[in-house]
N, C-alpha and C positions, 0 to 999 in steps of 0.2 A: 666706660664709659657711654654716657644712657645720647644719642641724638639730641639735640633741641632742634630750634627754632630758629637759635642765635648762634649756634653755630656756622648749620647751615649757610645761612645766609652771608657767616666769615668766608665758609670757604668761598662758597657761589663767589664772592668780591675780589676775592684773593685771586681767579683764576681768569673771571671771565669780566672781560673788559668793555666789551660791547653796552650800550645802554639798548640797544631793543633787544639782546638776549637777556638781559637783565628784566625791562619792564615784560619778558611774554614771562620769566618764572613765575613773577611778581603777581600777575593775569592767574596763570597757573593756579599757581599755590590760594589763593581769593576765590575758584572755580573749585578742587577739591576740600577748601576748608568748607564751603559752604555743604558740598552732598559730607563730607563729614559727616556737620549737628544734623540733616538731613536723618542719614541712618545711624544715627549714632555710634558712630566709627573714630575714632582716639585719631580730633583735632587736632594737633602738634604732630602727632605720627604721618599723615598726609600732609601734613604743610612740610617738613624736612621731607618727604619722598615730591613735593612737587617742585622745590626750589631747586635739587640734585638730580631731577627725574635726566637731564640731558649730557 
Protein backbone atom coordinates (compact mmCIF):
# COMPACT_ATOMS: atom_id res chain seq x y z
CA UNK A 1 0.00 0.00 0.00
CA UNK A 2 1.53 3.27 -1.13
CA UNK A 3 1.21 6.24 1.22
CA UNK A 4 -1.09 8.98 -0.05
CA UNK A 5 -2.04 12.40 1.22
CA UNK A 6 -5.62 11.22 1.81
CA UNK A 7 -4.51 8.22 3.87
CA UNK A 8 -2.14 10.42 5.86
CA UNK A 9 -4.94 12.90 6.60
CA UNK A 10 -7.27 10.07 7.62
CA UNK A 11 -4.64 8.67 10.00
CA UNK A 12 -3.84 12.10 11.41
CA UNK A 13 -7.46 12.98 12.11
CA UNK A 14 -8.16 9.57 13.61
CA UNK A 15 -5.49 10.02 16.30
CA UNK A 16 -5.17 13.80 16.64
CA UNK A 17 -8.07 15.64 18.23
CA UNK A 18 -6.38 18.97 18.92
CA UNK A 19 -7.44 21.64 16.41
CA UNK A 20 -4.15 23.49 16.89
CA UNK A 21 -2.11 20.39 16.02
CA UNK A 22 -4.25 19.78 12.93
CA UNK A 23 -3.71 23.39 11.82
CA UNK A 24 0.01 22.99 12.48
CA UNK A 25 0.13 19.86 10.33
CA UNK A 26 -1.68 21.64 7.49
CA UNK A 27 0.72 24.58 7.67
CA UNK A 28 3.75 22.29 7.57
CA UNK A 29 2.17 20.38 4.69
CA UNK A 30 1.72 23.57 2.67
CA UNK A 31 5.28 24.72 3.22
CA UNK A 32 6.89 21.36 2.46
CA UNK A 33 4.76 20.98 -0.68
CA UNK A 34 6.00 24.38 -1.86
CA UNK A 35 9.62 23.37 -1.28
CA UNK A 36 9.05 20.04 -3.02
CA UNK A 37 7.75 21.90 -6.10
CA UNK A 38 10.63 24.38 -5.96
CA UNK A 39 13.26 21.65 -5.85
CA UNK A 40 11.54 19.22 -8.22
CA UNK A 41 10.82 16.60 -5.57
CA UNK A 42 7.83 14.30 -5.09
CA UNK A 43 5.18 16.64 -3.70
CA UNK A 44 2.81 13.86 -2.60
CA UNK A 45 5.57 12.15 -0.60
CA UNK A 46 6.50 15.38 1.15
CA UNK A 47 2.84 16.15 1.91
CA UNK A 48 2.51 12.75 3.60
CA UNK A 49 5.71 13.26 5.59
CA UNK A 50 4.59 16.72 6.69
CA UNK A 51 1.17 15.58 7.87
CA UNK A 52 2.61 12.72 9.91
CA UNK A 53 5.82 14.37 11.14
CA UNK A 54 4.71 14.80 14.77
